[in-house]
C-alpha positions in Angstrom: 85.6 83.1 87.3 88.4 80.4 87.1 90.4 80.2 90.4 93.5 78.7 91.2 94.3 77.8 94.6 98.1 77.3 95.1 98.9 75.4 98.7 102.7 75.7 99.6 103.7 72.4 101.6 106.7 71.6 103.5 106.7 68.7 106.1 103.0 69.3 106.2 101.8 65.7 106.8 100.3 66.4 110.5 98.5 69.3 109.2 97.1 68.8 105.6 94.5 66.4 107.0 92.9 69.1 108.4 93.4 71.8 106.0 93.3 70.4 102.4 89.6 69.0 103.0 87.7 72.2 103.5 89.6 73.5 100.3 88.1 70.6 98.1 84.8 71.0 99.5 84.0 74.4 98.8 80.5 75.8 97.7 82.3 76.7 94.1 81.6 75.1 90.8 84.2 72.3 90.7 84.9 73.0 86.7 85.9 76.4 87.6 88.5 75.7 90.5 91.8 73.9 90.1 93.6 73.2 93.6 97.5 73.1 93.2 99.6 71.5 95.8 103.3 72.1 95.8 105.4 69.9 98.0 108.6 71.5 98.4 110.8 68.5 99.0 109.3 67.6 102.4 111.2 65.0 104.5 108.0 63.3 106.4 105.1 61.8 104.9 103.7 64.7 103.1 104.0 63.0 99.6 102.3 60.0 101.0 99.4 62.3 102.5 98.8 64.0 99.6 99.0 61.0 97.5 95.6 59.6 98.8 93.2 58.5 96.2 90.3 60.9 97.3 92.6 63.9 97.3 95.0 63.1 94.3 92.4 62.8 91.4 91.0 66.3 92.8 94.5 68.0 93.0 97.2 68.8 90.7 100.3 68.2 92.7 104.0 69.0 92.2 106.8 67.7 93.8 110.3 69.9 94.2 113.2 67.6 94.1 114.9 69.4 96.4 114.0 72.1 99.2 113.7 75.5 97.2 111.6 77.6 99.7 108.3 79.4 99.9 108.9 81.8 97.0 109.8 78.8 94.8 106.6 76.9 95.6 104.5 79.9 94.9 106.2 80.4 91.7 106.0 76.4 90.5 102.3 77.0 91.4 101.7 80.2 89.7 103.3 78.9 86.6 101.0 76.1 86.5 98.2 77.7 87.5 95.1 78.4 84.6 92.7 80.4 86.6 92.0 84.2 86.3 92.2 84.6 90.1 94.7 82.9 92.3 94.6 82.3 95.9 98.1 81.8 97.9 97.2 79.5 101.2 99.4 78.2 103.6 99.3 74.8 104.1 98.5 75.2 107.8 95.3 77.5 106.7 91.9 76.2 107.5 89.4 77.8 105.7 85.5 77.8 105.4 83.4 75.9 102.5 82.5 79.6 101.2 86.3 80.7 101.3 86.4 80.7 97.3 83.1 81.9 96.7 83.4 85.2 99.3 87.0 85.8 97.3 85.3 85.8 93.7 82.5 87.8 94.6 84.9 90.7 95.8 87.0 90.2 92.6 84.0 90.8 90.7 84.6 94.6 91.1 87.5 95.9 88.8 88.6 97.9 91.7 89.9 95.1 93.6 93.3 93.6 92.7 94.3 91.8 95.8 92.2 90.5 98.8 93.5 89.6 102.4 91.6 87.3 104.5 90.9 87.9 108.1 93.3 85.5 109.6 92.3 84.3 113.4 93.9 81.6 115.5 92.6 77.9 115.2 92.9 77.9 119.1 92.2 80.8 121.4 95.8 82.4 122.3 97.4 81.7 125.8 100.7 83.3 124.9 101.0 86.8 125.2 102.9 86.9 121.7 99.7 85.3 120.1 97.4 87.3 121.6 99.1 90.6 120.5 99.0 89.1 117.0 95.3 87.9 116.9 93.6 90.7 119.6 93.1 94.2 119.1 93.4 96.4 116.0 96.7 96.0 114.3 97.7 95.2 110.5 94.7 95.1 108.1 92.1 95.7 111.4 93.6 99.0 111.4 92.5 100.0 107.7 89.4 98.2 108.1 87.0 97.1 105.2 86.7 99.2 102.2 89.9 101.3 102.3 93.0 100.4 100.4 95.4 98.3 102.2 98.9 99.6 102.4 101.8 97.2 101.5 102.9 96.5 105.0 99.4 94.8 105.4 99.1 92.7 102.5 100.5 89.4 103.5 100.2 86.1 101.7 98.4 83.3 104.0 95.3 82.8 102.5 95.3 86.2 99.9 94.0 86.6 96.3 95.3 88.3 93.8 94.2 88.7 89.9 96.2 86.8 87.6 96.7 89.8 85.0 98.0 91.7 88.1 100.6 89.1 88.9 101.5 89.1 85.3 102.2 92.7 85.5 104.4 92.3 88.9 106.3 89.4 88.1 107.0 86.2 90.1 108.4 86.1 93.6 112.0 86.6 94.6 113.5 83.2 95.0 116.6 84.4 96.7 114.5 85.3 99.6 113.2 82.5 102.2 111.6 83.0 105.4 110.5 86.5 106.6 110.4 89.4 104.0 108.9 87.3 101.0 105.6 88.5 101.4 106.8 92.2 101.8 109.0 92.5 99.0 106.0 91.3 96.9 103.6 93.3 98.2 105.3 96.2 97.7 105.8 95.6 94.1 102.4 95.0 93.9 101.2 97.9 95.8 103.5 100.1 93.2 101.8 99.0 90.4 98.1 99.2 92.3 98.1 101.4 95.3 94.3 101.4 95.4 93.4 98.2 94.6 94.2 96.0 97.6 91.7 95.3 100.4 90.8 93.6 103.2 87.8 91.2 103.9 87.0 90.9 107.6 84.1 88.5 107.1 86.2 85.9 105.2 87.9 84.4 108.1 90.5 81.7 108.0 91.9 79.7 110.9 95.9 79.3 111.4 96.8 76.4 113.1 100.8 76.2 113.4 101.8 79.2 115.6 105.3 80.0 116.3 106.7 80.6 120.1 107.9 83.9 120.6 111.6 82.9 120.4 111.2 81.0 117.5 109.5 84.4 115.9 112.3 86.3 117.3 115.1 84.3 115.7 113.1 84.4 112.4 112.9 88.4 112.6 116.9 88.5 113.4 117.5 86.0 110.4 115.0 88.4 108.1 117.3 91.2 109.1 120.7 89.5 109.0 119.5 87.8 105.3 116.5 89.1 103.5 116.4 92.8 104.8 119.6 93.7 102.9 118.3 92.3 99.8 115.0 94.1 100.2 116.9 97.3 100.6 118.9 96.6 97.7 116.2 96.4 95.4 113.9 99.1 97.1 116.3 101.4 99.3 113.4 104.0 100.0 111.9 101.2 102.6 114.8 101.8 104.8 112.9 103.9 107.2 109.5 102.1 107.4 111.5 98.5 108.0 113.9 100.5 110.6 117.0 100.1 108.7 117.8 103.8 108.9 118.6 103.3 112.6 121.3 101.7 111.5 122.4 102.6 108.0 120.7 106.6 107.8 122.0 109.8 108.9 124.3 110.3 111.9 121.3 111.4 114.3 119.2 108.0 113.1 122.0 106.1 113.9 122.4 107.4 117.3 119.1 107.1 118.3 119.3 103.9 117.0 122.1 103.2 119.2 120.4 104.3 122.2 116.9 102.4 121.6 118.4 99.3 120.0 120.9 97.7 122.8 121.5 95.3 125.2 120.8 97.2 128.3 117.4 98.4 126.7 116.6 94.9 125.3 117.2 93.4 128.8 114.6 95.6 130.3 112.3 95.3 127.5 112.1 91.3 128.2 111.7 91.5 131.7 108.8 94.0 131.0 107.3 91.4 128.4 107.4 88.9 131.1 106.1 90.7 134.0 103.4 92.8 132.4 99.8 90.8 131.2 98.4 91.5 127.8 97.9 93.8 126.5 99.8 96.0 128.6 102.7 93.9 127.5 102.1 94.9 123.8 104.6 97.8 123.4 107.5 95.6 124.7 106.7 93.0 122.6 106.6 95.1 119.3 109.9 96.6 120.4 111.4 92.9 120.7 110.3 92.5 117.1 111.9 95.5 116.0 114.9 95.1 117.9 115.3 91.3 116.5 115.3 92.9 113.2 117.3 95.3 113.7 119.7 93.4 115.5 120.0 91.2 112.6 120.4 94.1 110.0 123.2 95.6 112.1 125.1 92.0 112.4 124.8 91.8 108.2 126.6 95.3 107.9 129.2 94.3 110.3 129.9 90.9 108.7 130.4 92.7 105.6 132.4 95.4 106.5 
């Protein structure tokens, strides 16, 4: 099976020397593999790093003249891809030497259309937020292996999708940037292939760049204010899953939203997150993520009123 790996890179000069070499040293036939690196107009020395002779001759490198966002880099990569299987890899993800072979083995089964790797931190987490993300059962871990994934769990950090399915689903929506990109695409893919997205717990990949909690909360607020209205315009049926009905649903739902998501409760949850150790603080971390998203969405509606 011919495979195209698409790596989105922006200001990645410090991390590519760690993450790109393992992709170039796979236990998979070289003649059936292409690595496509899309540099999204980085302002650091990413261009020089990718241009290393030992790398450049083994990669297809595409440079954007202007920064266009991750959706655009993925689209650029998939337009250039020649493989039957496309694997999307973020530039801060480190893989093992059998990473590609593991994905291909699963995709030999017609039932598998999309496959999610098992994301782990490169360094044992210390921050409570990172412990919440990587320890315990959440996301795809709840579903486990062998059972179809819900679209909410299908993220594209190190994820493979058959090219034929991408041809049917279409490209990524370039209007979206930041959080929400994966959900918008995963929902479209899931609608066409609701029983064909899976999780591979044995294909572990390591994430090197972990956002601090305050930065993640800011991204969730931006998601609510910017991408969420676009997603709901395309797919209003997602309002309940994404918490938007607490803001724009029926009267009782909106009233509940006002009671749950306000400055008083927000301050209390911040205190509880600080005081309680992991994993006791996890429910309060989840609340704060939802609150940031809902607050951003509420702001977007107020601005447009």
